[in-house]
N, C-alpha and C positions, 0 to 999 in steps of 0.2 A: 461593439461594445460589449454584448454578451459573451462573447468568445474570451474576452479579457478577464471579464468577472469570473468565469469558470476556471480560470487559470489564477484567480486571486488578486488581480489587478484592478482597482476601483479609481475612478477619477472623481475629484470633488473640487467643483468650481467655487472659487473665492469671490466675493464682492470686489468691486473696483478698488475699494479702500478698506484695508483689514489693518487697522492700527495695531491690535493685539499681535498680528504676525510680524511686525516690523521691530525689531530690537532696539531700535534708536528712540522709539515712541516711549518706552519706559523709561529711558535715561532723560528725554525731554521732560516726562511727567515729574520725575524726581527733582529736576532741575528748577521747574517752576513751582513746585509746591514746598521745598525745602532750601534751596540754594537763594533764590531771589524773590521768595513770595515776601510780600509785605514792604518791600523796598520801593522807593521813588527815585526815579532818574531824572535827571536835569534835560537829557537829550538822548537820542538814539546812539550816539557814540557811547555813552557811559553805560547804557544797557548792553550793548555789544561786548564791552570790555568786560562787564560782570558776566556774562554768558561764556566768554572765552576763558575768564579765569576759573568759573565754576566748572567747566568741562575739563579744564587741564587738571584741576584739583581732584575731579572724580576719577580720571583716568588714571593718575598715580595712585590714589587709594584702592582702585580697582585692579591694578597691574595690567591695565592694557594701554596700548599707545594710541595717541591721538596724533594721526598722520597729517591731518590736513582739516582745516576748518574754514569755510568760507561764508561770510555773512554779506548778503546783498542788500543794498538800501535803495530806496526809490529815488 
């Protein structure tokens, strides 16, 4: 490790979960606070459709593609 540091290489260990390092977390935060906040859904199906519609809308606005979306239910 010392030899690597002398060559300018440093290792930083991240915690097991680093939401700020995961780009989808920022999208999920925006979705929860702006797209579906304050809405009441009759069932999981309606919530899932709202999430899908919101993500598709955000991807079109952002100019990025939404290749696959999978929602798992219990």
